[in-house]
Residue frames as qw, qx, qy, qz and C-alpha x, y, z in Angstrom:
[[0.375, 0.034, -0.750, 0.544, 106.12, 84.28, 74.15],
 [0.133, 0.151, 0.574, -0.794, 102.87, 84.53, 75.95],
 [0.074, 0.530, 0.826, 0.176, 99.18, 85.12, 75.48],
 [0.075, -0.270, -0.111, -0.954, 96.80, 88.00, 74.77],
 [0.114, -0.545, -0.781, 0.282, 93.78, 89.01, 76.85],
 [0.017, 0.819, 0.373, 0.434, 91.23, 91.78, 76.81],
 [0.260, 0.290, -0.361, 0.848, 92.55, 94.93, 78.45],
 [0.216, -0.482, -0.723, 0.446, 91.04, 95.66, 81.85],
 [0.008, -0.816, -0.353, -0.458, 88.35, 98.42, 81.94],
 [0.228, 0.268, -0.367, 0.861, 89.23, 101.55, 83.89],
 [0.403, -0.434, -0.004, -0.806, 87.38, 103.14, 86.78],
 [0.813, -0.328, -0.473, -0.086, 87.47, 100.19, 89.25],
 [0.571, -0.811, 0.076, -0.104, 88.47, 100.04, 92.90],
 [0.865, -0.231, 0.104, 0.433, 91.88, 98.52, 92.45],
 [0.252, 0.962, 0.032, 0.099, 93.66, 101.84, 92.09],
 [0.575, -0.569, 0.349, 0.473, 97.29, 101.15, 92.77],
 [0.090, -0.307, 0.634, 0.704, 97.42, 100.93, 88.95],
 [0.463, 0.000, -0.600, -0.653, 95.35, 99.16, 86.34],
 [0.681, -0.162, 0.427, -0.572, 92.29, 97.42, 87.84],
 [0.371, -0.073, 0.921, 0.089, 91.71, 93.70, 87.54],
 [0.259, 0.034, -0.636, -0.727, 89.91, 92.45, 84.43],
 [0.346, -0.336, -0.864, -0.145, 87.42, 90.32, 86.30],
 [0.118, -0.128, 0.314, -0.933, 85.67, 93.23, 88.00],
 [0.133, -0.476, -0.869, 0.016, 82.57, 92.39, 89.87],
 [0.077, -0.341, -0.134, -0.927, 80.00, 95.08, 89.45],
 [0.565, -0.552, -0.540, -0.291, 77.40, 93.67, 91.90],
 [0.560, -0.359, -0.500, 0.555, 77.11, 94.65, 95.54],
 [0.170, -0.906, -0.287, 0.260, 76.87, 97.94, 97.43],
 [0.434, 0.746, -0.054, 0.502, 78.53, 101.12, 96.25],
 [0.417, 0.115, -0.445, 0.784, 81.00, 103.11, 98.30],
 [0.290, -0.350, 0.050, -0.889, 78.22, 105.54, 99.27],
 [0.792, -0.292, -0.352, -0.403, 75.99, 102.64, 100.33],
 [0.762, -0.095, -0.503, 0.398, 78.75, 101.34, 102.59],
 [0.424, -0.863, -0.252, 0.109, 78.68, 104.70, 104.45],
 [0.612, 0.019, 0.009, 0.791, 81.94, 106.35, 103.37],
 [0.087, -0.708, -0.231, 0.662, 82.06, 110.08, 104.17],
 [0.502, 0.832, 0.220, -0.082, 81.37, 112.52, 101.30],
 [0.027, -0.867, 0.447, 0.218, 84.92, 113.85, 101.36],
 [0.482, -0.304, 0.799, 0.193, 86.28, 110.36, 100.80],
 [0.642, 0.510, 0.572, 0.018, 83.73, 109.70, 98.08],
 [0.321, 0.925, -0.092, -0.180, 85.06, 112.89, 96.31],
 [0.272, -0.646, 0.681, 0.211, 88.63, 111.54, 96.69],
 [0.606, 0.078, 0.781, 0.128, 87.59, 108.30, 95.04],
 [0.543, 0.762, 0.342, -0.082, 85.82, 110.08, 92.25],
 [0.107, 0.911, -0.332, -0.219, 88.96, 112.12, 91.58],
 [0.330, -0.423, 0.822, 0.190, 90.93, 108.81, 91.29],
 [0.610, 0.207, -0.481, -0.594, 88.26, 107.51, 88.83],
 [0.064, 0.007, -0.977, 0.201, 87.49, 104.71, 91.29],
 [0.488, -0.185, -0.315, -0.793, 83.77, 104.04, 90.57],
 [0.865, -0.293, -0.204, -0.352, 82.86, 100.76, 92.26],
 [0.500, -0.591, 0.612, -0.162, 84.35, 98.75, 95.13],
 [0.476, 0.309, -0.815, -0.122, 86.19, 95.53, 94.29],
 [0.798, -0.321, -0.486, -0.156, 85.22, 92.24, 95.99],
 [0.599, -0.123, -0.508, 0.606, 87.96, 92.62, 98.69],
 [0.001, -0.218, 0.166, -0.962, 86.94, 96.21, 99.36],
 [0.599, -0.375, -0.285, -0.648, 83.33, 95.14, 99.90],
 [0.796, -0.277, -0.513, 0.163, 84.53, 92.60, 102.41],
 [0.553, -0.008, -0.379, 0.743, 86.99, 94.82, 104.13],
 [0.048, -0.428, -0.010, -0.902, 85.29, 98.24, 104.48],
 [0.623, -0.571, -0.214, -0.490, 82.38, 97.16, 106.70],
 [0.851, -0.311, -0.347, 0.244, 84.52, 95.04, 108.94],
 [0.505, 0.089, -0.228, 0.828, 87.23, 97.71, 109.38],
 [0.183, -0.522, -0.076, -0.830, 84.69, 100.50, 109.97],
 [0.762, -0.544, -0.258, -0.238, 83.39, 98.38, 112.88],
 [0.293, -0.809, 0.465, -0.210, 86.96, 98.52, 114.41],
 [0.980, -0.085, 0.177, 0.042, 88.03, 94.93, 113.59],
 [0.190, -0.631, 0.673, 0.336, 91.65, 94.05, 113.11],
 [0.872, 0.395, 0.138, -0.254, 91.97, 91.88, 110.00],
 [0.439, -0.279, 0.710, 0.475, 94.07, 89.63, 107.84],
 [0.594, 0.647, 0.136, -0.458, 93.18, 90.70, 104.35],
 [0.457, -0.215, 0.753, 0.423, 94.24, 88.31, 101.57],
 [0.630, 0.686, 0.263, -0.250, 93.57, 89.14, 97.97],
 [0.739, 0.325, 0.293, 0.512, 95.21, 89.01, 94.57],
 [0.288, -0.380, 0.099, 0.873, 97.42, 91.90, 93.62],
 [0.056, -0.123, -0.482, -0.866, 95.53, 94.61, 91.77],
 [0.248, -0.543, -0.792, -0.123, 92.29, 94.01, 93.74],
 [0.168, -0.708, -0.030, -0.686, 92.44, 97.27, 95.67],
 [0.742, -0.433, -0.484, 0.168, 93.31, 95.53, 98.97],
 [0.455, -0.091, -0.259, 0.847, 95.67, 98.40, 100.04],
 [0.120, -0.289, -0.153, -0.937, 93.29, 101.19, 99.11],
 [0.560, -0.511, -0.584, -0.293, 90.26, 99.41, 100.93],
 [0.564, -0.456, -0.489, 0.485, 91.67, 99.82, 104.44],
 [0.219, -0.083, -0.056, 0.971, 92.60, 103.48, 103.78],
 [0.295, -0.366, -0.442, -0.764, 89.08, 104.16, 102.50],
 [0.614, -0.513, -0.593, -0.095, 87.56, 102.49, 105.58],
 [0.629, -0.454, -0.361, 0.517, 89.86, 103.99, 108.21],
 [0.338, 0.086, 0.029, 0.937, 90.72, 107.51, 106.99],
 [0.231, -0.711, -0.424, -0.510, 87.71, 109.21, 108.53],
 [0.484, -0.849, -0.093, -0.193, 87.79, 111.70, 111.39],
 [0.815, -0.024, -0.203, 0.542, 91.56, 111.56, 111.73],
 [0.123, -0.981, 0.140, -0.056, 93.69, 114.02, 113.60],
 [0.457, 0.699, -0.518, 0.186, 97.50, 114.22, 113.68],
 [0.376, 0.350, -0.736, -0.442, 98.99, 111.51, 113.47],
 [0.694, -0.089, 0.451, -0.554, 96.50, 108.70, 113.51],
 [0.935, 0.303, 0.127, -0.134, 97.00, 106.30, 110.61],
 [0.244, -0.638, 0.680, 0.266, 100.19, 104.39, 109.65],
 [0.915, 0.383, -0.010, -0.130, 100.81, 102.34, 106.45],
 [0.452, -0.619, 0.597, 0.237, 103.97, 100.26, 106.49],
 [0.820, 0.555, -0.040, -0.132, 105.36, 99.19, 103.13],
 [0.872, -0.251, 0.229, 0.353, 108.57, 97.21, 102.19],
 [0.619, 0.151, 0.268, 0.723, 110.14, 99.59, 99.68],
 [0.034, -0.485, -0.049, 0.872, 110.54, 103.34, 98.94],
 [0.110, -0.015, -0.655, -0.748, 109.15, 102.82, 95.49],
 [0.278, -0.488, -0.811, -0.162, 105.96, 101.27, 96.79],
 [0.216, -0.595, -0.462, 0.622, 105.71, 103.94, 99.55],
 [0.014, 0.289, -0.201, -0.936, 105.90, 106.68, 96.92],
 [0.210, -0.164, -0.755, -0.599, 103.31, 105.01, 94.71],
 [0.317, -0.565, -0.756, 0.092, 100.78, 104.19, 97.47],
 [0.220, -0.471, -0.302, 0.799, 101.46, 107.66, 99.00],
 [0.060, 0.047, -0.386, -0.919, 100.41, 109.42, 95.81],
 [0.353, -0.390, -0.754, -0.394, 97.11, 107.52, 95.72],
 [0.387, -0.534, -0.646, 0.385, 96.47, 108.07, 99.41],
 [0.150, -0.289, -0.073, 0.943, 97.16, 111.81, 99.12],
 [0.235, -0.124, -0.494, -0.828, 94.65, 112.14, 96.30],
 [0.416, -0.465, -0.773, -0.111, 92.06, 110.13, 98.33],
 [0.423, -0.550, -0.514, 0.505, 92.54, 112.30, 101.41],
 [0.223, 0.104, 0.102, 0.964, 92.88, 115.67, 99.77],
 [0.298, -0.544, -0.429, -0.657, 89.14, 116.49, 99.72],
 [0.657, -0.627, -0.417, 0.039, 89.03, 115.70, 103.49],
 [0.050, 0.878, -0.288, 0.380, 92.00, 118.03, 104.05],
 [0.874, -0.449, 0.163, 0.091, 93.91, 115.22, 105.66],
 [0.054, 0.837, -0.533, -0.109, 97.70, 115.49, 105.52],
 [0.995, 0.040, 0.069, 0.056, 99.59, 112.62, 104.10],
 [0.002, -0.850, 0.524, 0.050, 103.39, 112.04, 104.41],
 [0.942, 0.190, -0.265, 0.082, 105.93, 109.48, 103.40],
 [0.387, -0.786, 0.480, -0.048, 108.95, 108.42, 105.42],
 [0.952, 0.242, -0.097, 0.162, 111.75, 106.44, 103.78],
 [0.647, -0.645, 0.235, 0.331, 115.33, 105.91, 104.69],
 [0.793, 0.376, 0.208, 0.431, 118.59, 105.89, 102.90],
 [0.266, 0.737, -0.073, 0.617, 119.84, 109.30, 103.94],
 [0.230, 0.223, -0.546, 0.774, 120.98, 111.36, 106.91],
 [0.135, -0.453, -0.771, 0.426, 118.89, 111.82, 110.05],
 [0.125, 0.389, 0.096, -0.907, 117.96, 115.29, 108.97],
 [0.260, 0.009, -0.689, -0.676, 116.27, 113.81, 106.00],
 [0.268, -0.403, -0.872, 0.079, 113.86, 111.90, 108.26],
 [0.072, -0.513, -0.433, 0.738, 113.05, 115.10, 110.19],
 [0.169, 0.264, -0.262, -0.913, 112.38, 117.05, 106.95],
 [0.252, -0.160, -0.848, -0.438, 110.05, 114.33, 105.69],
 [0.239, -0.509, -0.794, 0.230, 107.91, 114.56, 108.77],
 [0.002, 0.282, 0.136, -0.950, 107.44, 118.36, 108.63],
 [0.035, 0.518, 0.763, 0.385, 103.96, 119.23, 107.67],
 [0.170, -0.340, 0.015, -0.925, 101.71, 122.33, 107.89],
 [0.342, 0.074, 0.682, -0.642, 98.93, 122.31, 110.53],
 [0.741, -0.540, 0.182, -0.357, 96.97, 120.13, 111.42],
 [0.323, -0.522, 0.789, 0.026, 100.01, 117.88, 110.86],
 [0.306, 0.177, -0.875, -0.331, 100.22, 114.35, 109.41],
 [0.770, -0.071, 0.252, -0.581, 97.01, 112.37, 109.63],
 [0.979, 0.175, 0.101, -0.002, 98.30, 109.38, 107.50],
 [0.117, -0.746, 0.626, 0.194, 102.00, 108.43, 107.51],
 [0.961, 0.270, -0.049, -0.042, 103.43, 105.96, 105.04],
 [0.100, -0.811, 0.576, -0.009, 106.84, 104.53, 105.69],
 [0.757, 0.277, -0.588, 0.068, 109.34, 101.74, 105.30],
 [0.817, -0.492, -0.289, 0.084, 110.29, 99.69, 108.41],
 [0.694, 0.031, -0.174, 0.698, 113.80, 100.93, 108.67],
 [0.074, 0.451, 0.042, 0.888, 112.91, 104.60, 108.44],
 [0.583, -0.637, -0.258, -0.433, 110.05, 104.22, 110.95],
 [0.831, -0.405, -0.264, 0.274, 112.18, 102.45, 113.52],
 [0.523, 0.141, -0.102, 0.834, 114.99, 105.03, 113.12],
 [0.142, -0.547, -0.092, -0.820, 112.57, 107.95, 113.48],
 [0.712, -0.611, -0.264, -0.224, 111.00, 106.41, 116.59],
 [0.815, -0.199, -0.239, 0.489, 114.42, 105.63, 118.15],
 [0.380, 0.176, -0.044, 0.907, 115.58, 109.20, 117.50],
 [0.031, -0.606, -0.582, 0.542, 112.35, 110.59, 118.86],
 [0.065, 0.080, -0.374, -0.922, 111.47, 112.35, 115.58],
 [0.511, -0.185, -0.577, -0.609, 108.19, 110.51, 115.67],
 [0.243, -0.039, 0.780, -0.575, 105.62, 109.66, 118.40],
 [0.378, -0.135, -0.761, -0.510, 102.80, 107.26, 117.81],
 [0.061, 0.108, 0.756, -0.642, 100.93, 107.61, 121.11],
 [0.489, 0.350, 0.237, -0.763, 97.71, 108.72, 119.36],
 [0.193, 0.197, -0.813, -0.512, 97.88, 106.11, 116.59],
 [0.708, 0.094, 0.305, -0.630, 94.46, 104.56, 115.84],
 [0.930, 0.233, 0.266, -0.098, 95.25, 102.11, 113.05],
 [0.170, -0.637, 0.650, 0.379, 98.03, 100.54, 111.11],
 [0.900, 0.385, 0.048, -0.199, 98.22, 98.74, 107.77],
 [0.475, -0.458, 0.689, 0.300, 101.01, 96.27, 107.06],
 [0.721, 0.597, -0.043, -0.350, 101.16, 96.06, 103.28],
 [0.724, 0.479, -0.496, 0.035, 102.91, 93.29, 101.33],
 [0.648, -0.657, 0.323, -0.207, 103.54, 91.61, 104.70],
 [0.972, 0.014, 0.095, 0.214, 105.54, 88.68, 103.25],
 [0.578, 0.553, -0.144, 0.582, 108.17, 91.16, 102.08],
 [0.257, -0.804, 0.231, -0.484, 108.03, 93.19, 105.27],
 [0.877, -0.448, 0.167, -0.058, 108.87, 90.07, 107.34],
 [0.862, 0.234, -0.030, 0.449, 112.11, 89.72, 105.42],
 [0.149, 0.759, -0.198, 0.602, 113.21, 93.18, 106.73],
 [0.552, -0.102, -0.650, 0.513, 115.23, 92.75, 109.94],
 [0.003, -0.062, 0.302, -0.951, 113.88, 96.12, 111.25],
 [0.430, -0.349, -0.553, -0.623, 110.18, 95.12, 110.83],
 [0.605, -0.458, -0.648, 0.061, 109.59, 93.56, 114.16],
 [0.382, 0.010, -0.402, 0.832, 111.34, 96.25, 116.21],
 [0.184, -0.150, 0.112, -0.965, 108.52, 98.84, 116.34],
 [0.484, -0.304, -0.706, -0.417, 105.68, 96.31, 116.65],
 [0.437, -0.354, -0.721, 0.405, 105.63, 96.02, 120.39],
 [0.057, -0.261, -0.238, 0.934, 105.23, 99.75, 120.83],
 [0.306, 0.063, -0.349, -0.883, 102.52, 99.98, 118.15],
 [0.437, -0.163, -0.785, -0.406, 100.37, 96.85, 118.05],
 [0.186, -0.255, -0.845, 0.433, 99.21, 96.61, 121.64],
 [0.134, 0.519, 0.446, -0.717, 96.81, 99.54, 121.23],
 [0.221, 0.419, -0.391, -0.789, 96.14, 99.79, 117.54],
 [0.824, 0.400, 0.291, -0.275, 93.57, 98.41, 114.99],
 [0.250, -0.454, 0.729, 0.448, 95.76, 96.35, 112.59],
 [0.822, 0.485, 0.114, -0.275, 95.21, 95.36, 108.98],
 [0.431, -0.402, 0.718, 0.369, 97.61, 92.87, 107.53],
 [0.677, 0.633, 0.011, -0.376, 97.47, 92.94, 103.67],
 [0.165, -0.493, 0.767, 0.376, 99.05, 90.61, 101.11],
 [0.759, 0.291, -0.377, -0.443, 98.58, 88.36, 98.23],
 [0.800, 0.034, -0.581, 0.146, 100.59, 85.77, 100.13],
 [0.516, -0.776, 0.218, -0.289, 101.16, 85.40, 103.85],
 [0.380, 0.526, -0.734, 0.200, 104.48, 84.05, 105.12],
 [0.764, -0.286, -0.568, 0.108, 104.93, 81.15, 107.51],
 [0.521, -0.213, -0.444, 0.697, 105.25, 82.37, 111.04],
 [0.061, -0.471, -0.143, -0.869, 103.22, 85.54, 110.58],
 [0.616, -0.625, -0.331, -0.347, 100.65, 84.59, 113.26],
 [0.778, -0.332, -0.311, 0.434, 103.40, 83.72, 115.66],
 [0.373, 0.171, -0.086, 0.908, 105.16, 87.04, 115.11],
 [0.252, -0.503, -0.159, -0.811, 102.05, 89.11, 115.51],
 [0.723, -0.502, -0.452, -0.144, 100.92, 86.96, 118.42],
 [0.584, -0.095, -0.413, 0.693, 103.85, 88.21, 120.51],
 [0.082, 0.004, -0.144, 0.986, 102.34, 91.70, 120.56],
 [0.485, 0.039, -0.007, -0.874, 98.64, 91.36, 119.93],
 [0.553, 0.096, 0.769, -0.305, 95.72, 88.84, 120.13],
 [0.138, 0.193, -0.711, -0.661, 95.59, 87.33, 116.65],
 [0.052, 0.349, 0.934, -0.060, 92.51, 85.24, 117.55],
 [0.185, 0.684, 0.445, -0.547, 90.47, 88.51, 117.45],
 [0.051, 0.381, -0.471, -0.794, 91.40, 89.14, 113.78],
 [0.744, 0.450, 0.359, -0.339, 88.82, 88.66, 111.15],
 [0.427, -0.165, 0.692, 0.558, 90.11, 86.92, 107.92],
 [0.538, 0.685, 0.129, -0.474, 89.03, 88.49, 104.59],
 [0.341, -0.260, 0.761, 0.487, 89.89, 86.68, 101.45],
 [0.583, 0.450, -0.167, -0.656, 88.61, 86.69, 97.87],
 [0.907, 0.129, 0.378, -0.132, 87.71, 83.64, 95.88],
 [0.728, 0.661, -0.133, 0.125, 90.31, 84.39, 93.13],
 [0.334, -0.792, 0.510, -0.020, 93.25, 84.46, 95.57],
 [0.392, -0.431, 0.785, 0.208, 96.22, 82.42, 94.20],
 [0.699, 0.405, 0.588, 0.033, 94.43, 81.54, 90.94],
 [0.268, -0.185, 0.485, 0.812, 96.13, 82.25, 87.67],
 [0.534, 0.506, 0.121, -0.667, 93.65, 84.17, 85.42],
 [0.806, 0.309, 0.504, 0.024, 92.52, 81.93, 82.54],
 [0.529, 0.848, -0.008, -0.010, 93.92, 84.34, 79.94],
 [0.163, -0.817, 0.548, 0.078, 97.51, 83.96, 81.17],
 [0.961, 0.238, -0.126, 0.069, 99.48, 81.47, 79.07],
 [0.436, -0.768, 0.448, 0.141, 102.70, 80.58, 80.69],
 [0.792, 0.546, -0.270, 0.031, 105.65, 79.58, 78.60],
 [0.638, -0.631, 0.419, 0.136, 108.55, 77.59, 80.09],
 [0.652, 0.661, -0.371, 0.026, 111.70, 77.25, 78.04],
 [0.868, -0.419, 0.220, 0.151, 114.01, 74.43, 79.28],
 [0.511, 0.780, -0.320, 0.167, 117.64, 75.27, 78.40],
 [0.790, -0.063, -0.266, 0.549, 121.14, 74.39, 79.31],
 [0.380, -0.752, -0.176, 0.509, 122.75, 77.07, 81.50],
 [0.337, -0.294, 0.342, 0.826, 124.94, 78.50, 78.79],
 [0.129, 0.394, 0.701, 0.580, 121.91, 78.95, 76.51],
 [0.132, -0.735, -0.571, 0.341, 119.89, 81.17, 78.82],
 [0.107, -0.634, 0.061, 0.764, 121.62, 84.46, 77.86],
 [0.054, -0.069, 0.654, 0.751, 121.50, 83.92, 74.06],
 [0.039, -0.539, -0.827, -0.156, 117.78, 83.05, 74.34],
 [0.120, -0.776, -0.399, 0.474, 117.09, 86.23, 76.32],
 [0.133, -0.464, 0.288, 0.827, 119.07, 88.45, 73.89],
 [0.021, 0.173, 0.784, 0.596, 117.29, 86.95, 70.92],
 [0.088, -0.678, -0.723, 0.098, 113.90, 87.49, 72.70],
 [0.126, -0.736, -0.172, 0.642, 114.67, 91.15, 73.34],
 [0.107, -0.321, 0.493, 0.802, 115.86, 91.76, 69.79],
 [0.038, -0.300, -0.832, -0.465, 112.75, 90.18, 68.35],
 [0.044, -0.656, -0.648, 0.385, 110.43, 92.07, 70.65],
 [0.263, 0.644, 0.367, 0.618, 108.89, 94.89, 68.60],
 [0.170, 0.112, -0.263, 0.943, 109.23, 98.43, 69.78],
 [0.498, -0.283, -0.155, -0.805, 105.44, 98.71, 69.73],
 [0.657, -0.159, -0.731, -0.089, 105.17, 95.56, 71.77],
 [0.582, -0.758, -0.083, -0.283, 105.21, 97.27, 75.14],
 [0.112, -0.750, 0.587, -0.283, 107.58, 97.15, 78.08],
 [0.831, 0.051, -0.550, 0.065, 109.48, 94.14, 79.34],
 [0.550, -0.702, 0.349, -0.289, 110.16, 93.11, 82.92],
 [0.741, 0.279, -0.595, 0.136, 113.15, 90.70, 83.49],
 [0.687, -0.659, 0.167, -0.256, 113.30, 89.15, 86.99],
 [0.569, 0.360, -0.677, 0.295, 116.53, 87.87, 88.48],
 [0.746, -0.506, -0.431, 0.047, 116.99, 86.28, 91.94],
 [0.636, -0.468, -0.120, 0.601, 119.97, 88.39, 93.11],
 [0.058, 0.947, -0.025, -0.315, 121.33, 91.87, 92.81],
 [0.370, -0.486, 0.639, 0.467, 124.57, 90.47, 91.38],
 [0.462, 0.290, 0.766, 0.341, 122.74, 88.90, 88.51],
 [0.202, 0.911, 0.323, -0.156, 120.84, 92.16, 87.87],
 [0.123, -0.854, 0.317, 0.394, 124.14, 94.04, 87.66],
 [0.435, -0.218, 0.756, 0.437, 125.83, 91.30, 85.48],
 [0.424, 0.551, 0.692, 0.195, 122.90, 91.07, 83.06],
 [0.108, 0.945, 0.140, -0.274, 122.83, 94.89, 82.86],
 [0.247, -0.653, 0.517, 0.495, 126.47, 94.94, 81.73],
 [0.438, 0.088, 0.815, 0.369, 125.72, 92.38, 79.13],
 [0.307, 0.789, 0.531, -0.013, 122.76, 94.39, 77.79],
 [0.063, -0.889, 0.158, 0.425, 125.02, 97.41, 77.67],
 [0.375, -0.336, 0.710, 0.492, 127.44, 95.48, 75.52],
 [0.312, 0.328, 0.827, 0.334, 124.66, 94.66, 73.16],
 [0.034, -0.037, -0.136, -0.989, 123.37, 98.22, 73.05],
 [0.342, -0.528, -0.733, -0.259, 120.04, 97.23, 74.57],
 [0.100, -0.430, 0.230, -0.867, 118.68, 100.24, 76.50],
 [0.634, -0.439, -0.636, -0.021, 117.39, 99.25, 79.90],
 [0.275, -0.691, 0.329, -0.582, 117.12, 100.20, 83.55],
 [0.556, 0.000, -0.783, 0.277, 118.17, 98.24, 86.70],
 [0.489, -0.582, 0.119, -0.639, 116.44, 98.02, 89.99],
 [0.759, -0.106, -0.616, 0.184, 117.71, 96.06, 93.01],
 [0.541, -0.808, -0.220, -0.078, 117.72, 96.53, 96.72],
 [0.736, -0.336, -0.017, 0.587, 121.48, 96.97, 97.19],
 [0.326, 0.564, 0.188, 0.735, 121.52, 100.20, 95.21],
 [0.189, -0.170, -0.367, 0.895, 122.04, 103.38, 97.11],
 [0.194, 0.698, 0.597, -0.344, 118.77, 105.33, 97.73],
 [0.121, 0.677, -0.194, -0.699, 120.02, 108.21, 95.46],
 [0.014, 0.201, -0.833, -0.515, 120.60, 105.64, 92.59],
 [0.100, 0.369, 0.924, 0.019, 117.14, 104.02, 93.07],
 [0.180, 0.578, 0.325, -0.727, 115.25, 107.33, 93.17],
 [0.443, 0.598, -0.134, -0.654, 113.11, 107.74, 90.08],
 [0.046, -0.264, 0.881, 0.390, 114.12, 104.50, 88.35],
 [0.209, 0.370, 0.905, -0.023, 110.72, 102.79, 88.49],
 [0.264, 0.752, 0.279, -0.536, 108.96, 106.12, 87.80],
 [0.142, 0.582, -0.496, -0.629, 111.03, 106.48, 84.68],
 [0.069, 0.026, 0.967, 0.243, 110.10, 102.97, 83.59],
 [0.225, 0.567, 0.725, -0.322, 106.46, 103.63, 84.30],
 [0.244, 0.753, 0.006, -0.612, 106.55, 106.76, 82.09],
 [0.842, 0.468, 0.253, 0.088, 108.02, 104.74, 79.21],
 [0.073, 0.907, -0.368, -0.191, 111.30, 106.46, 79.06],
 [0.109, 0.417, -0.895, -0.115, 112.97, 103.02, 78.87],
 [0.811, -0.015, -0.237, -0.534, 111.05, 99.91, 77.95],
 [0.811, 0.036, -0.566, 0.141, 113.23, 97.20, 79.59],
 [0.386, -0.705, 0.405, -0.436, 113.63, 96.89, 83.35],
 [0.695, 0.111, -0.682, 0.198, 116.02, 94.27, 84.89],
 [0.392, -0.584, 0.290, -0.649, 115.14, 93.78, 88.52],
 [0.124, 0.033, -0.939, 0.319, 114.94, 91.60, 91.60],
 [0.240, -0.559, -0.788, -0.100, 111.69, 90.77, 93.38],
 [0.115, -0.349, -0.274, 0.889, 111.82, 94.26, 94.79],
 [0.276, 0.137, -0.288, -0.907, 109.72, 95.16, 91.78],
 [0.321, -0.199, -0.879, -0.292, 107.30, 92.32, 92.22],
 [0.197, -0.493, -0.726, 0.437, 105.62, 93.55, 95.42],
 [0.069, 0.751, 0.518, -0.405, 102.84, 95.93, 94.53],
 [0.080, -0.497, 0.255, 0.826, 104.43, 98.19, 92.02],
 [0.587, 0.588, 0.533, -0.157, 102.33, 98.96, 88.97],
 [0.025, -0.405, 0.431, 0.806, 102.81, 99.88, 85.35],
 [0.683, 0.485, 0.316, -0.445, 100.31, 99.93, 82.51],
 [0.439, 0.712, -0.427, -0.343, 102.93, 99.41, 79.87],
 [0.296, -0.368, 0.879, 0.068, 104.38, 95.96, 80.72],
 [0.804, 0.284, -0.239, -0.465, 103.44, 93.44, 77.94],
 [0.852, 0.193, -0.480, 0.075, 106.03, 90.74, 78.75],
 [0.545, -0.698, 0.422, -0.192, 107.40, 89.31, 82.01],
 [0.747, 0.381, -0.533, 0.109, 110.53, 87.19, 81.77],
 [0.769, -0.598, 0.222, -0.043, 111.83, 85.02, 84.62],
 [0.460, 0.672, -0.574, 0.085, 115.52, 85.00, 83.77],
 [0.069, 0.201, -0.903, 0.374, 116.02, 83.13, 87.08],
 [0.526, -0.428, -0.675, -0.291, 113.27, 80.74, 88.12],
 [0.371, -0.670, 0.200, -0.611, 111.81, 82.13, 91.33],
 [0.119, 0.324, -0.858, 0.381, 112.92, 80.57, 94.53],
 [0.199, 0.210, 0.830, -0.477, 109.45, 80.12, 95.99],
 [0.107, 0.552, 0.781, 0.271, 105.87, 79.78, 94.87],
 [0.096, -0.832, -0.335, 0.431, 105.09, 83.09, 96.59],
 [0.213, -0.522, 0.344, 0.751, 107.63, 84.83, 94.44],
 [0.156, 0.186, 0.791, 0.561, 106.16, 83.33, 91.27],
 [0.003, -0.738, -0.673, 0.047, 102.65, 84.46, 92.29],
 [0.118, -0.809, -0.110, 0.566, 103.86, 88.04, 92.75],
 [0.212, -0.299, 0.553, 0.748, 105.72, 88.07, 89.44],
 [0.111, 0.353, 0.801, 0.470, 102.83, 86.93, 87.34],
 [0.057, 0.677, 0.533, -0.505, 100.47, 89.59, 88.92],
 [0.072, 0.459, -0.267, -0.844, 101.29, 91.96, 86.01],
 [0.103, -0.038, -0.857, -0.503, 99.72, 89.34, 83.74],
 [0.046, 0.490, 0.840, -0.227, 96.40, 89.41, 85.58],
 [0.141, 0.724, 0.324, -0.593, 95.47, 92.87, 84.32],
 [0.228, 0.718, -0.311, -0.580, 96.94, 93.51, 80.87],
 [0.885, 0.445, -0.088, -0.106, 97.62, 91.87, 77.50],
 [0.215, -0.763, 0.610, -0.004, 100.72, 90.12, 78.68],
 [0.853, 0.213, -0.477, 0.002, 102.98, 87.21, 78.16],
 [0.571, -0.687, 0.424, -0.149, 104.86, 85.32, 80.82],
 [0.810, 0.394, -0.425, 0.091, 108.06, 83.37, 80.09],
 [0.696, -0.626, 0.351, 0.029, 110.36, 81.35, 82.36],
 [0.600, 0.577, -0.553, 0.038, 113.82, 80.56, 81.09],
 [0.854, -0.442, 0.245, -0.122, 114.44, 77.42, 83.03],
 [0.299, 0.660, -0.689, -0.006, 118.10, 76.38, 82.93],
 [0.980, -0.184, 0.031, -0.072, 118.60, 72.55, 83.21],
 [0.031, -0.782, 0.622, 0.007, 122.23, 72.22, 84.28],
 [0.984, 0.140, -0.088, -0.060, 123.69, 69.07, 82.85],
 [0.443, -0.670, 0.575, 0.153, 126.91, 67.47, 84.03],
 [0.839, 0.507, -0.168, -0.107, 128.92, 66.06, 81.14]]
């Protein structure tokens, strides 16, 4: 169920996880683009040796102070690029990265902290799901305070409203996975306070309808520079997609057989569903069949979600049943098969789900139920 491809080489600029296989080695180095020695040391510590195509586009423009719409395929280093370009000469708190989920905030935060450590810049994460005191504790930092703050929209808005956080000295903001951010009701609330005086970088593999109109309420979008790679929205040639057309009642037996036939050495499996209720139902079925798995969906309590994807990344469990929460930016090097148990609702969702296949030896399968009336 799928296709094989050469495993991507390490040491490339897409450092959320595994780098893209079609790395372009030509063009200026990070040093030649003028990054500070401390940031170069941080990149070396992350084994990021050469900039990707989108980083070569983004870094010069952002260092000139331009706001930007940065469109590139997932895994291209488009989130790290703005941080590399902007995290120079910061004092507390000057940079903000907004992300759609606590899992992604933790993952990007770990990379950002490693990047900024040689420059002695403090990095903090801010996520919700707990009491107000939890927000206050997350913002505590030793002098000189937080230079780069990463947070989810709800937590940021709550911290601003409760006056735990002041952004009067903010210099730049990155909106990561912006199509998912715009589905969060709390996303727009802080924008008026932040965007009017801030360099803004909007990052995504897909941009939602209405983005320009939303941003245009608070900032001059006509002044944004658009940065896009040539491989955006193109399926890598090595990804063979398999579509299985089934009657509705045959989807579950097909999936169970697929999982039973999948060898233990065959790598991890991601199973995407369109709703939290389907994730829970399918999980109960897998429990009945003694198939060890993890579940991840946005309606879970914060305490229940904590550590689930990290456990999957470490290989503690090789099957993850999830909603599209797991399709936005999260990385794992062990996934070898992606299954769409539910066919995605939009093209954008499909593009985000297959991103795992753009970097590793993977297969992609869609179980397409053709409901027949008899």
